[in-house]
C-alpha positions as CSV (number, residue, x, y, z in Angstrom):
1,M,0.0,0.0,0.0
2,I,1.0,3.7,-0.1
3,E,0.9,6.6,2.3
4,F,0.4,10.2,1.0
5,K,1.0,13.3,3.1
6,I,0.7,16.9,1.9
7,Q,3.5,18.9,3.3
8,K,2.6,22.4,1.9
9,K,-0.2,23.9,-0.1
10,S,0.4,27.1,-2.1
11,K,-1.4,30.2,-1.2
12,I,-1.2,31.6,-4.8
13,S,-2.1,28.5,-6.8
14,K,-3.4,25.0,-6.2
15,A,0.1,23.6,-6.3
16,R,1.2,21.4,-3.4
17,L,4.2,19.6,-2.0
18,G,3.7,16.0,-0.9
19,I,5.4,12.8,0.2
20,L,4.3,9.5,-1.3
21,K,5.6,6.5,0.6
22,T,5.7,3.0,-0.9
23,N,7.3,-0.2,0.1
24,Y,10.1,0.6,-2.4
25,G,10.8,4.1,-1.3
26,T,9.6,7.6,-0.8
27,I,8.6,10.0,-3.6
28,K,8.7,13.8,-3.4
29,T,5.8,15.3,-5.3
30,P,5.1,16.9,-7.7
31,T,7.1,14.6,-9.9
32,L,7.7,13.3,-13.4
33,V,7.1,9.6,-13.9
34,P,9.3,8.5,-16.8
35,V,7.8,5.8,-19.1
36,A,9.4,2.3,-19.1
37,T,7.0,0.7,-21.4
38,Q,8.6,-2.8,-21.6
39,A,10.2,-2.7,-18.2
40,V,13.0,-0.5,-19.5
41,V,13.6,3.2,-20.2
42,K,14.7,2.8,-23.8
43,T,18.5,2.8,-24.2
44,L,19.2,2.9,-20.4
45,S,19.9,0.3,-17.7
46,S,18.1,0.7,-14.4
47,E,21.4,1.9,-12.9
48,E,21.6,4.7,-15.5
49,V,18.0,5.7,-14.8
50,K,19.0,6.3,-11.2
51,Q,21.5,8.9,-12.3
52,T,18.7,11.0,-13.8
53,K,17.0,11.8,-10.4
54,S,14.0,9.7,-11.5
55,Q,12.0,8.7,-8.5
56,I,9.4,6.3,-10.0
57,L,8.7,4.7,-13.4
58,I,5.5,3.5,-15.1
59,T,5.5,0.3,-17.2
60,N,2.9,-0.9,-19.7
61,A,0.7,-3.8,-18.6
62,F,-0.6,-4.5,-22.1
63,H,2.8,-4.7,-23.7
64,L,4.3,-6.8,-20.8
65,H,1.3,-9.2,-21.1
66,L,2.2,-9.7,-24.7
67,K,5.9,-10.2,-24.0
68,P,7.3,-11.7,-22.0
69,G,4.1,-12.4,-20.2
70,E,3.1,-11.6,-16.6
71,K,3.7,-15.2,-15.5
72,I,7.4,-15.0,-16.4
73,I,7.7,-11.7,-14.6
74,K,6.0,-13.1,-11.5
75,S,8.3,-16.1,-11.5
76,A,11.2,-13.7,-11.6
77,G,10.0,-12.1,-8.3
78,G,7.9,-9.3,-9.9
79,L,8.9,-6.2,-11.9
80,H,11.2,-4.7,-9.3
81,Q,13.4,-7.8,-9.3
82,F,12.9,-8.5,-13.0
83,M,14.2,-5.1,-14.1
84,N,16.5,-4.5,-11.1
85,W,14.7,-1.3,-10.1
86,Q,14.5,-1.0,-6.3
87,K,12.4,2.1,-6.4
88,P,8.6,2.7,-6.8
89,L,6.8,1.5,-9.9
90,M,3.4,2.1,-11.5
91,T,1.7,-0.1,-14.2
92,D,-1.0,1.2,-16.4
93,S,-4.2,-0.8,-17.0
94,G,-4.2,-1.2,-20.8
95,G,-6.9,1.3,-21.1
96,F,-4.7,3.7,-23.1
97,Q,-4.2,0.9,-25.7
98,V,-7.9,0.9,-26.3
99,F,-7.3,4.4,-27.7
100,S,-3.8,4.1,-29.2
101,L,-4.5,0.8,-31.0
102,G,-8.1,1.8,-31.8
103,F,-9.4,5.2,-32.9
104,G,-6.0,6.8,-32.3
105,K,-4.5,4.5,-34.9
106,D,-7.4,4.9,-37.2
107,F,-7.2,8.7,-37.3
108,S,-3.5,9.1,-36.4
109,V,-4.4,11.4,-33.5
110,G,-3.1,11.9,-30.0
111,K,-4.7,13.2,-26.8
112,I,-4.7,16.8,-28.1
113,L,-6.1,17.7,-31.5
114,D,-4.6,20.7,-33.3
115,K,-6.7,23.1,-35.3
116,K,-6.0,21.4,-38.6
117,Q,-7.0,18.0,-37.2
118,I,-10.3,19.5,-35.8
119,K,-11.3,20.6,-39.2
120,K,-10.1,17.3,-40.9
121,Y,-11.8,14.7,-38.7
122,S,-15.5,14.1,-38.3
123,Y,-16.9,13.2,-34.9
124,I,-17.1,9.5,-33.8
125,N,-20.6,8.5,-33.0
126,P,-22.2,6.1,-30.5
127,G,-21.8,2.5,-31.7
128,Q,-18.9,3.3,-34.0
129,Q,-16.0,0.8,-33.6
130,P,-12.3,1.1,-34.4
131,K,-10.9,-0.9,-37.3
132,F,-8.5,-3.1,-35.3
133,L,-10.3,-3.8,-32.1
134,K,-13.8,-4.3,-30.7
135,I,-15.1,-2.5,-27.6
136,T,-17.9,-4.2,-25.6
137,D,-19.6,-3.6,-22.3
138,K,-17.4,-6.4,-20.7
139,G,-14.0,-5.4,-22.1
140,V,-12.1,-5.1,-25.3
141,F,-11.0,-7.6,-28.0
142,F,-7.6,-6.9,-29.4
143,K,-5.5,-8.5,-32.1
144,S,-1.9,-9.0,-31.0
145,F,0.6,-7.0,-33.1
146,I,3.1,-9.8,-32.4
147,D,1.4,-12.9,-33.8
148,G,-2.1,-11.7,-34.8
149,K,-3.8,-13.7,-32.2
150,K,-7.0,-12.4,-30.6
151,L,-6.9,-11.4,-27.0
152,F,-9.5,-10.0,-24.6
153,L,-8.8,-7.5,-21.9
154,G,-11.4,-6.4,-19.3
155,P,-11.4,-5.3,-15.7
156,K,-10.7,-8.8,-14.4
157,E,-7.9,-9.5,-16.9
158,S,-6.2,-6.1,-16.3
159,I,-6.2,-6.4,-12.5
160,R,-4.9,-10.0,-12.6
161,I,-2.1,-9.0,-15.0
162,Q,-1.1,-6.0,-12.9
163,E,-1.2,-8.1,-9.7
164,K,1.3,-10.5,-11.2
165,L,3.5,-7.7,-12.3
166,D,3.5,-6.4,-8.7
167,A,4.1,-2.7,-9.1
168,D,3.4,-0.4,-6.1
169,I,0.6,1.5,-7.9
170,I,-1.8,0.0,-10.4
171,F,-4.7,1.6,-12.3
172,S,-8.3,0.6,-13.0
173,F,-9.2,-0.6,-16.5
174,D,-11.0,2.1,-18.6
175,E,-11.7,3.2,-22.1
176,C,-9.7,6.2,-23.1
177,P,-12.0,7.8,-25.7
178,P,-10.6,9.7,-28.7
179,P,-10.6,13.5,-28.8
180,N,-12.9,13.5,-31.9
181,A,-15.6,11.5,-30.1
182,D,-19.0,13.2,-29.8
183,Y,-20.9,13.8,-26.5
184,K,-23.1,10.7,-26.7
185,Y,-20.1,8.5,-27.5
186,V,-18.1,9.9,-24.5
187,S,-21.2,9.6,-22.2
188,N,-21.7,5.9,-23.1
189,S,-18.0,5.3,-22.7
190,L,-18.0,6.9,-19.3
191,L,-20.7,4.5,-18.1
192,K,-18.5,1.5,-19.2
193,S,-15.4,3.0,-17.4
194,H,-17.4,3.6,-14.2
195,Q,-18.7,0.0,-14.2
196,W,-15.2,-1.3,-14.9
197,A,-13.8,0.8,-12.0
198,M,-16.2,-0.8,-9.5
199,Q,-15.3,-4.3,-10.9
200,C,-11.6,-3.5,-10.5
201,L,-12.1,-2.7,-6.8
202,K,-14.0,-5.9,-6.2
203,I,-11.5,-8.1,-8.1
204,K,-8.3,-6.8,-6.6
205,K,-6.8,-9.1,-4.0
206,S,-3.3,-7.7,-3.6
207,N,-2.0,-5.0,-1.3
208,Q,-1.0,-2.8,-4.2
209,A,-2.4,0.8,-4.3
210,L,-5.2,1.0,-6.9
211,F,-5.9,4.4,-8.6
212,G,-9.3,5.0,-10.3
213,I,-9.2,6.8,-13.6
214,I,-11.4,9.8,-14.4
215,Q,-12.6,10.4,-18.0
216,G,-15.2,12.6,-19.6
217,G,-13.4,14.0,-22.6
218,K,-13.7,17.7,-23.3
219,F,-17.2,17.9,-21.8
220,K,-17.4,19.8,-18.5
221,D,-20.4,18.0,-17.1
222,L,-19.0,14.6,-17.9
223,R,-15.6,15.4,-16.4
224,I,-17.3,16.6,-13.2
225,K,-19.6,13.6,-13.2
226,S,-16.7,11.2,-13.5
227,A,-14.6,13.0,-10.9
228,K,-17.5,12.8,-8.4
229,F,-18.2,9.2,-9.1
230,I,-14.6,7.9,-9.0
231,S,-13.8,9.9,-5.9
232,S,-16.8,8.4,-4.1
233,L,-15.2,5.0,-4.4
234,P,-12.5,3.6,-2.1
235,F,-9.5,4.1,-4.5
236,D,-6.1,4.9,-3.1
237,G,-5.6,7.7,-5.5
238,F,-6.8,9.0,-8.9
239,G,-5.6,9.0,-12.5
240,I,-6.8,11.8,-14.8
241,G,-7.1,10.4,-18.3
242,G,-8.4,11.0,-21.8
243,E,-8.0,13.9,-24.1
244,F,-7.2,17.5,-23.0
245,G,-8.7,19.8,-25.6
246,N,-6.9,21.6,-28.4
247,D,-4.8,24.2,-26.6
248,K,-3.1,24.8,-23.3
249,K,-5.8,27.0,-21.8
250,T,-8.4,24.3,-22.5
251,M,-6.2,21.7,-20.8
252,V,-5.9,23.8,-17.7
253,K,-9.7,24.4,-17.5
254,M,-10.3,20.7,-17.9
255,L,-7.9,19.8,-15.2
256,N,-9.5,22.4,-12.9
257,W,-13.0,20.9,-13.5
258,T,-11.7,17.6,-12.5
259,I,-9.4,18.4,-9.5
260,N,-12.0,20.7,-7.9
261,E,-14.1,17.6,-7.3
262,L,-11.3,15.4,-5.8
263,P,-10.5,15.0,-2.2
264,E,-7.3,16.7,-1.2
265,E,-5.9,13.9,0.9
266,K,-5.3,11.5,-2.0
267,P,-2.7,11.7,-4.7
268,R,-3.6,12.7,-8.3
269,H,-1.7,11.4,-11.3
270,L,-2.1,12.9,-14.8
271,L,-1.8,10.3,-17.5
272,G,0.3,10.9,-20.6
273,I,0.8,14.7,-20.4
274,G,4.1,16.5,-19.6
275,R,5.6,18.6,-22.3
276,L,8.1,21.1,-20.8
277,D,5.8,24.0,-21.3
278,D,2.9,22.0,-19.7
279,I,4.7,21.1,-16.5
280,L,4.3,24.4,-14.5
281,K,0.7,24.7,-15.7
282,I,-0.4,21.3,-14.6
283,I,1.5,21.5,-11.3
284,K,-0.4,24.7,-10.5
285,T,-3.7,22.9,-10.9
286,G,-2.8,20.5,-8.1
287,V,-1.4,17.5,-10.0
288,D,1.0,15.4,-7.9
289,S,2.6,13.2,-10.6
290,F,2.5,12.8,-14.4
291,D,3.9,10.4,-16.9
292,C,5.2,11.5,-20.3
293,T,7.5,10.1,-23.1
294,I,8.7,13.5,-24.2
295,P,12.2,13.6,-22.7
296,T,13.0,10.0,-23.8
297,H,11.2,10.2,-27.2
298,Y,12.9,13.4,-28.2
299,A,16.3,12.0,-27.1
300,R,15.9,9.1,-29.5
301,H,15.4,11.7,-32.2
302,G,18.6,13.5,-31.4
303,I,17.0,16.4,-29.5
304,A,18.4,17.8,-26.2
305,F,16.4,20.0,-23.9
306,T,18.5,22.9,-22.5
307,S,18.0,26.1,-20.5
308,K,18.4,27.9,-23.9
309,G,15.9,25.8,-25.8
310,K,16.0,22.5,-27.7
311,L,19.1,21.5,-29.7
312,D,18.9,19.2,-32.7
313,L,22.2,17.3,-32.4
314,G,21.7,15.8,-35.8
315,K,22.6,19.1,-37.5
316,P,26.2,19.3,-38.8
317,I,26.8,22.6,-37.1
318,F,27.2,20.8,-33.8
319,L,30.2,18.8,-35.1
320,K,32.4,21.8,-34.4
321,D,30.7,22.8,-31.2
322,K,33.0,22.0,-28.2
323,K,30.6,23.1,-25.5
324,S,28.6,20.8,-23.2
325,L,24.9,20.4,-23.9
326,D,24.0,22.9,-21.2
327,K,26.5,24.8,-19.1
328,N,23.9,25.1,-16.3
329,C,23.4,21.3,-16.2
330,S,25.2,19.0,-13.7
331,C,24.1,15.7,-15.3
332,P,26.8,13.1,-16.0
333,V,26.6,13.8,-19.7
334,C,27.2,17.5,-19.4
335,Q,30.1,16.9,-17.1
336,K,31.9,14.5,-19.4
337,Y,30.8,14.9,-23.0
338,K,30.7,17.7,-25.6
339,R,28.2,18.5,-28.3
340,N,30.5,17.6,-31.1
341,Y,30.9,14.0,-29.9
342,I,27.2,13.5,-29.2
343,S,26.4,15.0,-32.6
344,H,28.8,12.6,-34.3
345,L,27.1,9.7,-32.5
346,I,23.7,10.8,-33.6
347,R,24.7,11.3,-37.2
348,A,26.5,8.0,-37.2
349,K,23.4,6.3,-35.8
350,E,25.2,5.0,-32.8
351,V,22.9,3.9,-29.9
352,T,25.3,5.5,-27.3
353,G,24.2,9.0,-28.6
354,L,20.6,8.2,-27.8
355,K,21.7,6.9,-24.4
356,L,23.5,10.1,-23.6
357,L,20.7,12.3,-24.7
358,T,18.2,10.3,-22.7
359,I,20.2,10.6,-19.5
360,H,20.5,14.4,-20.0
361,N,16.9,15.0,-20.9
362,L,15.5,13.1,-18.0
363,Y,18.0,14.8,-15.6
364,F,17.0,18.2,-17.1
365,F,13.2,17.5,-16.7
366,N,13.7,16.2,-13.1
367,T,15.9,19.2,-12.2
368,Y,13.3,21.6,-13.6
369,I,10.6,20.0,-11.5
370,E,13.0,20.0,-8.5
371,K,13.2,23.8,-8.8
372,I,9.4,24.1,-9.0
373,R,9.1,22.1,-5.8
374,E,11.6,24.5,-4.2
375,K,9.6,27.5,-5.4
376,I,6.4,26.0,-4.0
377,K,8.2,25.6,-0.7
378,Q,9.3,29.3,-0.8
379,G,5.7,30.4,-1.6
380,K,6.6,31.7,-5.1
381,I,4.3,29.3,-7.1
């Protein structure tokens, strides 16, 4: 189980400092939760992840179910032992894959639609199904992208998988509706997710902390309805999921609709949002933790985040640049390597270049959030 204590609440925003205690360590919140989809932060060993100031990771229950399988991980002693990560872990429920392998794949959309996409895509109506999976009242039928076999995932299956994986924090199974779903579709989807949430509570037998997920799309009444319903159930914390509008202002409004309905004493996790320019905004709404692939995904595309902006190390101009990635950064990479060498590695398609940028980017994000925590402590945020 977990224990969550609020240490300080801001007087000028809804930001707060907290301590989240688990069997595998204590987490200072607010915090980034780096994504370790297949029980690994891509390109890094668990020892290298520790160098980035990362406090907790989130792995993907759906992908780990497909390979190597939760039984193999359980026989290895659970995820902590399997991946040699003796710090806290989360596992998602597989609900996001209902979106990413469904309508998200059909329309090539993410959680936030830009203005061009809004005009391009028509709304998804009630009863409409994705091309590559089938959503029912009991769960979702997928087709494995590994061998093409059909597989079913519902509340029972999701909880059983997550129990075998044995992370500290697990999530209820839900449907993550696409951003171009109409009101009726999202309303029907919400009923399913609420039913599944209650089933997850009944099914869970382990001592893991279980977070309920709030949905409702872009619709204020549905977001509030979901937040009130999920917070009325005995979950250990809350995940805020689904889409978040088409601009930053809308995202903040949607978070406020939700968080205003949640009890203060339980932790709040924002699922799948965390661009650098999002972080301060979401922390000010009262979010305690958030997972995001941005620092690792950008690193694998040759991009470094710095105090002066992003650097594309794939550009030849950096081959003659003898400076560190960021003179203000104290990460192991900035202490030992120069831009010219990292640029060479990226251009030569050497995996070590991706490793070095991943270490730097995670360290940079975690340091940025560390400074935000300090400013909350000082009453400046």
